[in-house]
C-alpha positions as CSV (number, residue, x, y, z in Angstrom):
1,X,51.9,6.0,24.5
2,X,49.0,3.8,23.5
3,X,48.5,2.7,27.1
4,X,48.3,6.3,28.3
5,X,45.7,7.2,25.6
6,X,43.6,4.2,26.7
7,X,43.8,5.3,30.4
8,X,42.8,8.8,29.4
9,X,39.8,7.6,27.4
10,X,38.5,5.3,30.1
11,X,38.9,8.3,32.6
12,X,36.7,10.5,30.3
13,X,34.1,7.8,30.1
14,X,34.1,7.4,33.8
15,X,33.7,11.1,34.4
16,X,30.9,11.2,31.8
17,X,29.1,8.4,33.6
18,X,29.2,10.3,36.9
19,X,27.9,13.4,35.1
20,X,25.1,11.5,33.6
21,X,24.0,10.1,37.0
22,X,24.1,13.5,38.6
23,X,22.1,15.1,35.9
24,X,19.6,12.3,35.8
25,X,19.1,12.6,39.6
26,X,18.5,16.4,39.2
27,X,16.0,15.7,36.4
28,X,14.1,13.3,38.5
29,X,14.1,15.7,41.5
30,X,12.5,18.4,39.3
31,X,9.9,16.1,37.8
32,X,8.9,14.8,41.2
33,X,7.8,18.2,42.2
34,X,4.0,18.5,42.3
35,X,4.1,21.8,40.3
36,X,7.5,22.6,38.7
37,X,8.0,26.3,38.2
38,X,9.1,28.0,35.0
39,X,12.6,28.2,36.5
40,X,12.5,24.4,37.2
41,X,11.6,23.7,33.6
42,X,14.3,26.0,32.3
43,X,16.8,24.1,34.5
44,X,15.4,20.8,33.3
45,X,16.0,21.8,29.7
46,X,19.6,22.7,30.5
47,X,20.2,19.3,32.2
48,X,18.7,17.6,29.1
49,X,20.9,19.5,26.8
50,X,24.0,18.7,28.9
51,X,23.2,15.0,29.3
52,X,22.1,14.2,25.7
53,X,25.6,14.1,24.2
54,X,26.7,11.7,27.0
55,X,24.0,9.1,26.2
56,X,26.1,7.3,23.7
57,X,28.2,5.9,26.6
58,X,25.2,5.3,28.9
59,X,23.7,1.9,29.7
60,X,20.1,1.0,28.8
61,X,18.8,1.8,32.2
62,X,20.3,5.3,32.1
63,X,19.1,5.9,28.6
64,X,15.5,4.8,29.6
65,X,15.7,7.3,32.5
66,X,16.9,10.1,30.3
67,X,14.3,9.6,27.6
68,X,11.5,9.3,30.2
69,X,12.5,12.6,31.7
70,X,13.0,14.2,28.3
71,X,9.6,12.9,27.2
72,X,8.0,14.5,30.3
73,X,9.7,17.8,29.5
74,X,8.5,17.7,25.9
75,X,5.0,16.8,27.1
76,X,4.8,19.7,29.5
77,X,6.0,22.0,26.6
78,X,3.4,20.6,24.3
79,X,0.6,21.2,26.9
80,X,1.7,24.7,27.9
81,X,2.5,25.9,24.4
82,X,0.0,23.8,22.4
83,X,2.9,22.7,20.3
84,X,2.3,19.7,18.0
85,X,6.0,19.3,17.3
86,X,6.6,18.9,21.1
87,X,3.9,16.2,21.2
88,X,5.7,14.4,18.4
89,X,9.0,14.7,20.3
90,X,7.4,13.4,23.5
91,X,6.0,10.4,21.8
92,X,9.3,9.7,20.1
93,X,11.0,9.9,23.5
94,X,8.5,7.6,25.2
95,X,8.8,5.2,22.3
96,X,12.6,5.0,22.9
97,X,11.9,4.2,26.5
98,X,9.5,1.3,25.5
99,X,12.1,0.0,23.1
100,X,15.0,0.2,25.7
101,X,12.9,-1.5,28.4
102,X,12.4,-4.6,26.2
103,X,16.0,-5.5,27.3
104,X,16.0,-4.2,30.9
105,X,13.7,-3.7,33.9
106,X,10.4,-2.3,32.9
107,X,10.2,0.7,35.2
108,X,8.2,3.0,32.9
109,X,6.5,0.8,30.4
110,X,3.2,0.3,32.3
111,X,2.9,4.0,33.1
112,X,3.6,5.0,29.5
113,X,1.2,2.5,27.8
114,X,-1.6,2.6,30.4
115,X,-1.5,6.2,31.6
116,X,0.6,8.6,29.5
117,X,-0.3,7.5,26.0
118,X,-4.1,7.2,26.7
119,X,-4.0,10.7,28.3
120,X,-2.1,12.2,25.3
121,X,-4.5,10.5,22.9
122,X,-7.5,11.8,24.8
123,X,-6.2,15.3,24.8
124,X,-5.2,15.2,21.1
125,X,-8.6,13.8,20.0
126,X,-10.4,16.5,22.0
127,X,-8.4,19.2,20.2
128,X,-8.8,17.5,16.9
129,X,-12.6,17.4,17.2
130,X,-12.7,21.1,18.2
131,X,-10.5,21.9,15.2
132,X,-12.8,19.9,12.9
133,X,-15.9,21.7,14.3
134,X,-14.2,25.0,13.3
135,X,-13.3,23.5,9.9
136,X,-9.6,23.7,10.6
137,X,-9.1,20.3,9.1
138,X,-5.4,20.7,8.2
139,X,-4.4,21.1,11.8
140,X,-6.6,18.2,13.0
141,X,-5.1,15.7,10.6
142,X,-1.7,15.1,12.4
143,X,-3.5,14.9,15.7
144,X,-5.7,12.0,14.5
145,X,-2.6,10.4,12.9
146,X,-0.6,10.6,16.2
147,X,-3.6,9.2,18.2
148,X,-3.6,6.3,15.9
149,X,0.2,5.8,16.2
150,X,-0.2,5.7,20.0
151,X,-2.8,2.9,19.8
152,X,-3.1,1.2,16.5
153,X,-6.2,-0.7,17.8
154,X,-8.1,2.6,17.5
155,X,-8.1,2.4,13.7
156,X,-11.0,4.9,13.6
157,X,-8.5,7.6,14.3
158,X,-6.7,6.8,11.0
159,X,-10.0,6.8,9.2
160,X,-10.7,10.3,10.7
161,X,-7.2,11.5,9.6
162,X,-8.0,10.3,6.1
163,X,-11.4,12.0,5.9
164,X,-10.0,15.3,7.3
165,X,-7.1,15.2,4.9
166,X,-9.6,15.2,2.0
167,X,-11.3,18.2,3.5
168,X,-7.9,19.9,3.9
169,X,-7.3,19.0,0.2
170,X,-4.1,17.1,1.2
171,X,-4.9,14.3,-1.3
172,X,-1.5,12.5,-1.1
173,X,-1.8,12.1,2.7
174,X,-5.5,11.0,2.4
175,X,-4.6,8.4,-0.2
176,X,-1.8,7.1,2.1
177,X,-4.2,6.7,5.0
178,X,-7.0,5.1,3.0
179,X,-4.6,2.6,1.4
180,X,-3.4,1.7,4.9
181,X,-7.0,1.2,6.0
182,X,-7.6,-1.0,3.0
183,X,-4.5,-3.0,3.8
184,X,-5.7,-3.5,7.4
185,X,-9.2,-4.5,6.2
186,X,-10.8,-1.8,8.3
187,X,-14.6,-1.8,8.2
188,X,-15.7,0.0,11.4
189,X,-18.5,-2.5,11.5
190,X,-19.4,-2.8,15.2
191,X,-22.1,-2.7,17.8
192,X,-22.6,0.2,20.1
193,X,-24.8,0.3,23.1
194,X,-27.0,3.3,23.6
195,X,-29.0,4.9,26.4
196,X,-30.7,8.3,26.8
197,X,-29.2,10.7,29.3
198,X,-31.4,12.7,31.8
199,X,-31.0,15.6,29.4
200,X,-32.6,13.7,26.6
201,X,-29.5,13.0,24.5
202,X,-28.7,9.6,23.1
203,X,-25.2,8.5,24.2
204,X,-23.1,5.6,22.8
205,X,-21.1,3.1,24.9
206,X,-18.5,0.6,23.8
207,X,-19.8,-2.2,25.9
208,X,-23.1,-3.3,27.5
209,X,-21.7,-3.4,31.0
210,X,-20.8,0.3,31.1
211,X,-24.1,1.3,29.5
212,X,-26.1,-0.8,32.1
213,X,-24.1,0.9,34.9
214,X,-25.2,4.3,33.7
215,X,-28.8,3.1,33.6
216,X,-28.6,1.8,37.2
217,X,-26.7,4.7,38.7
218,X,-27.2,7.8,36.6
219,X,-30.9,7.8,35.6
220,X,-30.2,6.9,32.0
221,X,-33.2,5.3,30.1
222,X,-34.2,3.6,26.8
223,X,-31.3,1.1,26.4
224,X,-30.7,0.1,22.8
225,X,-28.2,-1.3,20.4
226,X,-26.8,0.6,17.4
227,X,-25.1,-1.2,14.5
228,X,-22.5,0.9,12.6
229,X,-22.6,0.1,8.9
230,X,-19.4,-1.0,7.1
231,X,-17.2,1.8,5.7
232,X,-15.3,-0.6,3.5
233,X,-17.0,0.7,0.4
234,X,-16.4,4.3,1.3
235,X,-12.7,3.5,1.8
236,X,-12.3,1.9,-1.7
237,X,-14.4,4.6,-3.2
238,X,-12.2,7.3,-1.8
239,X,-9.0,5.5,-2.9
240,X,-10.5,5.3,-6.4
241,X,-11.6,8.9,-6.5
242,X,-8.3,10.1,-5.2
243,X,-6.5,8.2,-8.0
244,X,-9.0,9.9,-10.4
245,X,-8.0,13.2,-8.8
246,X,-4.4,12.3,-9.6
247,X,-5.4,11.5,-13.2
248,X,-4.9,7.7,-12.7
249,X,-8.2,6.0,-13.7
250,X,-6.5,2.6,-14.1
251,X,-5.4,2.5,-10.5
252,X,-8.9,3.6,-9.5
253,X,-10.5,0.7,-11.3
254,X,-7.9,-1.7,-10.0
255,X,-8.9,-0.7,-6.4
256,X,-12.5,-1.4,-7.2
257,X,-11.9,-4.7,-9.0
258,X,-9.7,-6.0,-6.1
259,X,-12.4,-5.3,-3.6
260,X,-15.2,-6.7,-5.8
261,X,-13.5,-10.0,-5.9
262,X,-14.2,-10.4,-2.2
263,X,-17.6,-8.7,-2.2
264,X,-19.1,-8.6,-5.7
265,X,-22.6,-7.6,-4.4
266,X,-21.4,-4.9,-2.0
267,X,-23.6,-1.9,-2.7
268,X,-21.0,0.4,-1.3
269,X,-18.4,-0.8,-3.7
270,X,-20.8,-0.7,-6.6
271,X,-21.7,2.8,-5.7
272,X,-18.0,3.7,-5.7
273,X,-17.6,2.1,-9.1
274,X,-20.6,4.0,-10.5
275,X,-19.1,7.3,-9.2
276,X,-15.8,6.6,-10.9
277,X,-17.7,6.2,-14.2
278,X,-19.7,9.3,-13.5
279,X,-16.6,11.4,-12.6
280,X,-14.8,10.2,-15.8
281,X,-17.9,10.9,-18.0
282,X,-18.5,7.3,-18.9
283,X,-22.3,7.5,-18.6
284,X,-23.0,4.2,-20.3
285,X,-21.1,2.1,-17.7
286,X,-22.4,4.4,-15.0
287,X,-26.0,3.5,-15.8
288,X,-25.1,-0.2,-16.1
289,X,-23.7,-0.3,-12.6
290,X,-26.5,1.8,-11.1
291,X,-29.0,-0.6,-12.5
292,X,-27.1,-3.5,-10.9
293,X,-27.3,-1.7,-7.6
294,X,-31.1,-1.2,-8.0
295,X,-31.5,-4.8,-8.9
296,X,-29.9,-5.7,-5.5
297,X,-32.8,-4.0,-3.8
298,X,-31.3,-0.6,-3.0
299,X,-33.8,2.0,-1.8
300,X,-31.5,5.0,-2.1
301,X,-33.4,7.8,-3.8
302,X,-30.1,9.5,-4.8
303,X,-29.3,6.5,-7.1
304,X,-32.6,7.0,-8.9
305,X,-32.1,10.8,-9.0
306,X,-28.6,10.3,-10.5
307,X,-29.9,7.9,-13.1
308,X,-32.5,10.6,-14.0
309,X,-29.7,13.1,-14.5
310,X,-27.6,10.8,-16.7
311,X,-30.7,9.7,-18.7
312,X,-31.6,13.3,-19.3
313,X,-28.0,14.0,-20.5
314,X,-28.2,11.1,-22.9
315,X,-31.5,12.5,-24.3
316,X,-33.6,9.7,-22.7
317,X,-36.2,12.1,-21.4
318,X,-39.0,9.6,-20.6
319,X,-36.6,7.3,-18.7
320,X,-35.2,10.3,-16.8
321,X,-38.7,11.4,-15.7
322,X,-39.5,7.9,-14.5
323,X,-36.3,7.8,-12.4
324,X,-37.0,11.2,-10.9
325,X,-40.5,10.0,-10.0
326,X,-39.1,6.9,-8.4
327,X,-36.8,9.1,-6.3
328,X,-39.9,11.1,-5.2
329,X,-41.8,7.9,-4.5
330,X,-39.0,6.9,-2.0
331,X,-38.5,10.4,-0.7
332,X,-41.6,12.6,-1.2
333,X,-39.6,15.7,-0.1
334,X,-36.8,15.3,-2.7
335,X,-37.0,18.9,-3.9
336,X,-34.3,18.5,-6.6
337,X,-36.2,15.6,-8.2
338,X,-39.4,17.8,-8.5
339,X,-37.3,20.7,-10.0
340,X,-35.6,18.4,-12.5
341,X,-38.9,17.1,-13.7
342,X,-40.0,20.7,-14.1
343,X,-36.9,21.5,-16.2
344,X,-37.4,18.3,-18.2
345,X,-40.9,19.2,-19.1
346,X,-39.7,22.5,-20.6
347,X,-37.5,20.7,-23.1
348,X,-38.7,21.6,-26.6
349,X,-40.0,25.0,-25.4
350,X,-37.3,26.8,-27.3
351,X,-38.5,25.4,-30.6
352,X,-42.1,26.5,-29.9
353,X,-41.0,30.1,-28.8
354,X,-38.7,30.3,-31.9
355,X,-41.6,29.4,-34.2
356,X,-43.9,31.9,-32.4
357,X,-41.3,34.7,-32.9
358,X,-41.0,33.9,-36.5
359,X,-44.7,34.2,-37.4
360,X,-46.2,37.2,-39.2
361,X,-49.5,39.0,-38.7
362,X,-51.6,37.2,-41.3
363,X,-54.8,35.5,-40.2
364,X,-53.1,32.1,-40.7
365,X,-50.0,33.0,-38.8
366,X,-52.1,34.5,-35.9
367,X,-54.1,31.2,-35.7
368,X,-50.9,29.3,-35.6
369,X,-49.5,31.6,-33.0
370,X,-52.5,30.9,-30.7
371,X,-52.1,27.2,-31.2
372,X,-48.4,27.4,-30.2
373,X,-49.2,29.7,-27.3
374,X,-51.8,27.2,-25.9
375,X,-49.2,24.4,-26.3
376,X,-46.5,26.5,-24.6
377,X,-48.8,27.5,-21.7
378,X,-49.8,23.9,-21.1
379,X,-46.1,23.0,-20.9
380,X,-45.5,25.9,-18.5
381,X,-48.4,25.0,-16.3
382,X,-47.3,21.4,-16.0
383,X,-43.7,22.5,-15.3
384,X,-44.9,25.1,-12.8
385,X,-46.7,22.4,-10.6
386,X,-43.3,20.7,-10.1
387,X,-41.1,23.7,-9.8
388,X,-43.5,25.3,-7.2
389,X,-43.3,22.1,-5.1
390,X,-39.5,22.1,-5.4
391,X,-39.3,25.8,-4.3
392,X,-41.7,25.2,-1.3
393,X,-39.7,22.2,-0.1
394,X,-36.1,23.3,-0.6
395,X,-34.2,24.4,2.4
396,X,-30.8,25.1,0.9
397,X,-30.6,28.9,0.2
398,X,-28.6,28.6,-3.0
399,X,-30.9,26.0,-4.5
400,X,-33.9,27.9,-3.4
401,X,-32.7,31.0,-5.3
402,X,-32.2,28.9,-8.4
403,X,-35.7,27.4,-8.1
404,X,-37.2,30.9,-7.4
405,X,-35.7,32.2,-10.7
406,X,-37.4,29.6,-12.8
407,X,-40.6,29.8,-10.9
408,X,-40.7,33.6,-11.5
409,X,-40.1,33.1,-15.2
410,X,-43.0,30.6,-15.4
411,X,-45.3,33.0,-13.6
412,X,-44.4,35.8,-16.0
413,X,-44.8,33.5,-19.0
414,X,-48.3,32.6,-17.9
415,X,-49.2,36.2,-17.2
416,X,-49.6,35.3,-13.5
417,X,-48.3,38.7,-12.4
418,X,-49.8,38.8,-8.9
419,X,-48.0,35.5,-8.1
420,X,-44.8,36.8,-9.8
421,X,-44.8,40.0,-7.7
422,X,-45.5,38.2,-4.5
423,X,-42.6,35.8,-5.2
424,X,-40.2,38.8,-5.7
425,X,-41.0,40.0,-2.2
426,X,-40.0,36.7,-0.6
């Protein structure tokens, strides 16, 4: 009896092998067509479904053929239906082919790694950029991630996935990507070669040879070199801020401390550390770190502006004004710094107005009222000079409305009704 069962089993395997070969031949025939029809693709799907259960008994060559054909079917589906799941399936199929061909003849490996994967990556990145431009960050994230998985040398795609995940408010995914970038030591610090196109646009090239070819053959001009700054500090900062978002300040500070051991004077890392203190309300340490940054020679007006804000919050008004003025010195068009000085100058106005409102009509009180009004008007005039500059310079509509409201109030307080009415019409 046992011998009969053994013969029957071997017969089934043999029949299955013939079926596999026949189905694989038919798959190949369909995919060799220059333009498979919808009926062809439907037939291909049927053949795939029939052959897949038989793959357990197939040899590595047959399995490689099968997953290559299945990968092509999934890829066609992905392209015709814009189906991200089909892209993932195609990549999984081709990955199996690459793994199988490590142990057998490499019939498809070169095509997959040098043609199929680069083409898939190029298409996904094009779609991802378009989705990003339309602020559909959630849909763009997996495309950047898959592009990275296809070629892990292109780490910038993982960085883009991390950044877009933040915009999509998928903080867990973003943290995972940024921590992987940290583990890899990614900096994106590199040289790009530039040239100006005939249309006047500056374009970037990965190598000098390609850039020079465009200059020689395509009328490109103004060759140059562009140095991309390191994003290491931004990566650590985002890891830290994401931990703060999750309520884990300790892990946030651990991330900063780890990075600072390697680069204690890295301004990007110090900026990240200062932001952690700022986000957690630790203004004393925030100011300490910002001053360290400034001592390293930073010329970032935002740092001075933020120091002004925290100094004002701490009641250090004179220091705050000096920091705002330093921000303006670096960037004369820093509208918010002008506005904040204007607001700072109004501090104490409430006490003056309160005293004025509490005075009576006696001669003594009237004299005191005039003194206080003169003092208040002097404050208003000085504040007005800064707020007016801020309003004139500001381009952000929301900020401009805020500046306009205070400016109108100052005009009214100074009885400058012509100016107040003209402002209302703007």
